[in-house]
N, C-alpha and C positions, 0 to 999 in steps of 0.2 A: 152791759152789752145785751142786746136783744136777739142775737143770733143763736141763742141756745148754749152759749159758753158758760162754764162755771166762772162766776165773777172773781176777779182778783181783789186784793193782791194775793199772790201765791208766795209761799216761802219754802225753802229747802230745809229739810230736817234729816238728821243722820240717826240711824238706829242699827246697832249691831253690824257695822261695816257695810251698810246699804244706805242708799239715799232715797228719800221719798219727797213728794211735793204735796203740800196741803195749803188750802186757803185759810183766811183768818177765822173762819167758822170751824176750823179743824176737820173739814171734809177732805179726805185723801183724794188727790188727783191722780198721782202715780204711787202705787203702794210700795212700801219698803218690802223687800223680799230677797233673800239670798245674799251672797257676798258680792262686794264690788268686783266686777270681772275685768275692768279695764281702767287705765290711768285717767281717762277723761270723764269718768262717771260723775264726779262732783261738778265739773264744768258743764256737762250736758244737763244736769239737773238745774243748775243756775240759769242756763239758757232757756229751758222749758219754763221755769218759774217766772221768767221775765216776759213771757209771751203776752199776758194781758196789758202790761205797760207798753211794750213795743207796739202792739196793735193800736192802742189808744193814741200814742204819739204819732204814728203813721197816719191815722185817720185825721188828726188835727193838721198835720202838714199838708195833706192832700186837700182838705177843706180850705185852708188858707190860700193855697196856690190856685184853686178853682175860683175863689173869691177875687183874687188879684186879677186873674184872666178876665173874669166877668166885668170888673170895674174898668180895666184899662184896655181890654181888647188885645192884650199882648200875651201870647201863650208862654207858659213856663217851660223849662227844659225837659228833654225827653226822659229824664230819670223819673218823672212822675208816672210815666207809663209802667215802669218797673214797680213803683210803689202801688199803683192800682192793681197790678197783677198779683203782687204779694198779698194785698188785702183780699182780693177775690179768692185766692188760695186759702187764706185763713178762714174766710167765711164759708168756704165750700161751694162757691159760685163760679169757680174757674172752669 
């Protein structure tokens, strides 16, 4: 990704009752620190770690929909506006 993101894939690792997120080069994205303070800590870490994959998938979906619209002249459903808004938020351009 060229937007200045740390490239994926990211993985969730557990250390001493804390969760951290690291990419394949072992660069820590979210440091491990302290004890897990809530029941959703592991699920939150998995969601954050999936961000590069989700962003890439959403970019492909939007590109395919735009290509379809360009070829056929038929716009795709309004949910693409939500996808574009989510992409802009992820890129920091919202």
